[in-house]
Short mmCIF file of the C-alpha atoms (twelve columns), coordinates in Angstrom:
data_MODEL
# 
_entry.id   MODEL 
# 
loop_
_atom_site.group_PDB 
_atom_site.id 
_atom_site.type_symbol 
_atom_site.label_atom_id 
_atom_site.label_alt_id 
_atom_site.label_comp_id 
_atom_site.label_asym_id 
_atom_site.label_seq_id 
_atom_site.Cartn_x 
_atom_site.Cartn_y 
_atom_site.Cartn_z 
_atom_site.pdbx_PDB_model_num 
ATOM 1  C CA . UNK A 1  5.695   -2.346  14.959  1 
ATOM 2  C CA . UNK A 2  8.939   -2.237  16.899  1 
ATOM 3  C CA . UNK A 3  11.529  -3.540  14.441  1 
ATOM 4  C CA . UNK A 4  12.185  -1.514  11.309  1 
ATOM 5  C CA . UNK A 5  11.370  -3.412  8.152   1 
ATOM 6  C CA . UNK A 6  13.603  -2.676  5.208   1 
ATOM 7  C CA . UNK A 7  11.775  -1.973  1.943   1 
ATOM 8  C CA . UNK A 8  13.862  -2.731  -1.120  1 
ATOM 9  C CA . UNK A 9  12.808  -0.320  -3.842  1 
ATOM 10 C CA . UNK A 10 11.629  -1.449  -7.281  1 
ATOM 11 C CA . UNK A 11 14.473  -2.788  -9.382  1 
ATOM 12 C CA . UNK A 12 16.985  -2.011  -6.635  1 
ATOM 13 C CA . UNK A 13 17.854  1.241   -8.428  1 
ATOM 14 C CA . UNK A 14 16.932  3.493   -5.534  1 
ATOM 15 C CA . UNK A 15 18.125  3.334   -1.957  1 
ATOM 16 C CA . UNK A 16 16.186  0.990   0.319   1 
ATOM 17 C CA . UNK A 17 14.242  2.566   3.165   1 
ATOM 18 C CA . UNK A 18 12.360  1.637   6.326   1 
ATOM 19 C CA . UNK A 19 8.667   0.788   5.961   1 
ATOM 20 C CA . UNK A 20 6.611   3.964   6.302   1 
ATOM 21 C CA . UNK A 21 3.008   3.401   7.373   1 
ATOM 22 C CA . UNK A 22 1.979   6.952   6.432   1 
ATOM 23 C CA . UNK A 23 3.415   6.635   2.934   1 
ATOM 24 C CA . UNK A 24 1.387   3.474   2.307   1 
ATOM 25 C CA . UNK A 25 -1.734  4.973   3.875   1 
ATOM 26 C CA . UNK A 26 -1.548  8.123   1.724   1 
ATOM 27 C CA . UNK A 27 -0.963  6.217   -1.519  1 
ATOM 28 C CA . UNK A 28 -3.975  3.972   -0.883  1 
ATOM 29 C CA . UNK A 29 -6.115  6.994   0.048   1 
ATOM 30 C CA . UNK A 30 -5.068  8.712   -3.184  1 
ATOM 31 C CA . UNK A 31 -6.068  5.710   -5.295  1 
ATOM 32 C CA . UNK A 32 -9.403  5.317   -3.490  1 
ATOM 33 C CA . UNK A 33 -10.181 9.034   -3.780  1 
ATOM 34 C CA . UNK A 34 -9.367  8.941   -7.500  1 
ATOM 35 C CA . UNK A 35 -12.233 6.523   -8.160  1 
ATOM 36 C CA . UNK A 36 -14.819 8.864   -6.658  1 
ATOM 37 C CA . UNK A 37 -15.066 7.273   -3.218  1 
ATOM 38 C CA . UNK A 38 -15.848 9.730   -0.443  1 
ATOM 39 C CA . UNK A 39 -12.975 10.803  1.783   1 
ATOM 40 C CA . UNK A 40 -14.459 8.832   4.670   1 
ATOM 41 C CA . UNK A 41 -14.678 5.620   2.648   1 
ATOM 42 C CA . UNK A 42 -11.215 6.164   1.131   1 
ATOM 43 C CA . UNK A 43 -9.744  6.719   4.614   1 
ATOM 44 C CA . UNK A 44 -11.493 3.620   5.975   1 
ATOM 45 C CA . UNK A 45 -10.198 1.441   3.130   1 
ATOM 46 C CA . UNK A 46 -6.686  2.855   3.559   1 
ATOM 47 C CA . UNK A 47 -6.726  2.220   7.332   1 
ATOM 48 C CA . UNK A 48 -7.936  -1.360  6.956   1 
ATOM 49 C CA . UNK A 49 -5.577  -2.188  4.106   1 
ATOM 50 C CA . UNK A 50 -2.583  -0.637  5.876   1 
ATOM 51 C CA . UNK A 51 -3.350  -2.563  9.074   1 
ATOM 52 C CA . UNK A 52 -3.573  -5.792  7.058   1 
ATOM 53 C CA . UNK A 53 -0.240  -5.091  5.357   1 
ATOM 54 C CA . UNK A 54 1.330   -4.431  8.762   1 
ATOM 55 C CA . UNK A 55 0.019   -7.795  9.984   1 
ATOM 56 C CA . UNK A 56 1.534   -9.442  6.902   1 
ATOM 57 C CA . UNK A 57 4.843   -7.655  7.618   1 
ATOM 58 C CA . UNK A 58 4.953   -8.785  11.264  1 
ATOM 59 C CA . UNK A 59 7.384   -11.674 10.757  1 
ATOM 60 C CA . UNK A 60 9.502   -10.080 8.034   1 
ATOM 61 C CA . UNK A 61 12.717  -8.076  8.218   1 
ATOM 62 C CA . UNK A 62 12.813  -6.989  4.578   1 
ATOM 63 C CA . UNK A 63 10.423  -6.945  1.633   1 
ATOM 64 C CA . UNK A 64 10.308  -5.390  -1.785  1 
ATOM 65 C CA . UNK A 65 8.130   -2.418  -2.624  1 
ATOM 66 C CA . UNK A 66 6.516   -4.661  -5.257  1 
ATOM 67 C CA . UNK A 67 5.546   -7.148  -2.507  1 
ATOM 68 C CA . UNK A 68 3.883   -4.389  -0.503  1 
ATOM 69 C CA . UNK A 69 2.043   -3.054  -3.559  1 
ATOM 70 C CA . UNK A 70 0.809   -6.528  -4.526  1 
ATOM 71 C CA . UNK A 71 -0.453  -7.374  -1.020  1 
ATOM 72 C CA . UNK A 72 -2.033  -3.943  -0.487  1 
ATOM 73 C CA . UNK A 73 -3.747  -4.043  -3.898  1 
ATOM 74 C CA . UNK A 74 -5.220  -7.449  -3.139  1 
ATOM 75 C CA . UNK A 75 -6.692  -6.099  0.109   1 
ATOM 76 C CA . UNK A 76 -7.940  -2.824  -1.405  1 
ATOM 77 C CA . UNK A 77 -9.642  -4.788  -4.194  1 
ATOM 78 C CA . UNK A 78 -11.799 -6.561  -1.579  1 
ATOM 79 C CA . UNK A 79 -13.328 -3.164  -0.762  1 
ATOM 80 C CA . UNK A 80 -13.288 -1.565  -4.213  1 
ATOM 81 C CA . UNK A 81 -12.220 -3.298  -7.417  1 
ATOM 82 C CA . UNK A 82 -11.584 0.034   -9.137  1 
ATOM 83 C CA . UNK A 83 -9.468  1.410   -6.296  1 
ATOM 84 C CA . UNK A 84 -7.510  -1.861  -6.119  1 
ATOM 85 C CA . UNK A 85 -6.812  -1.755  -9.844  1 
ATOM 86 C CA . UNK A 86 -5.750  1.874   -9.718  1 
ATOM 87 C CA . UNK A 87 -3.505  1.277   -6.697  1 
ATOM 88 C CA . UNK A 88 -1.854  -1.735  -8.349  1 
ATOM 89 C CA . UNK A 89 -1.262  0.161   -11.582 1 
ATOM 90 C CA . UNK A 90 -0.804  3.684   -10.205 1 
ATOM 91 C CA . UNK A 91 2.500   4.356   -11.904 1 
ATOM 92 C CA . UNK A 92 1.245   3.284   -15.316 1 
ATOM 93 C CA . UNK A 93 -2.142  5.019   -15.059 1 
ATOM 94 C CA . UNK A 94 -1.239  8.312   -13.392 1 
# 
């Protein structure tokens, strides 16, 4: 990904920031690990979901953090319904 994609934070209350692949990867891994998936499976899901989100981002210059969470959750759910639910609702559940 060569062009920085601006992520507009939830509600616009916090400063926007550039898309951070590692931040997304780690948050998906955390959700997957929280539903008792092995580290290897959690890492695999996080890698695949992050790559899919990056493909979705390819033609965009800015998105909201809610957009990223919604798209990532949809992808994670294909691999693990529980992990997808937890990722989507992480802030309310944790």
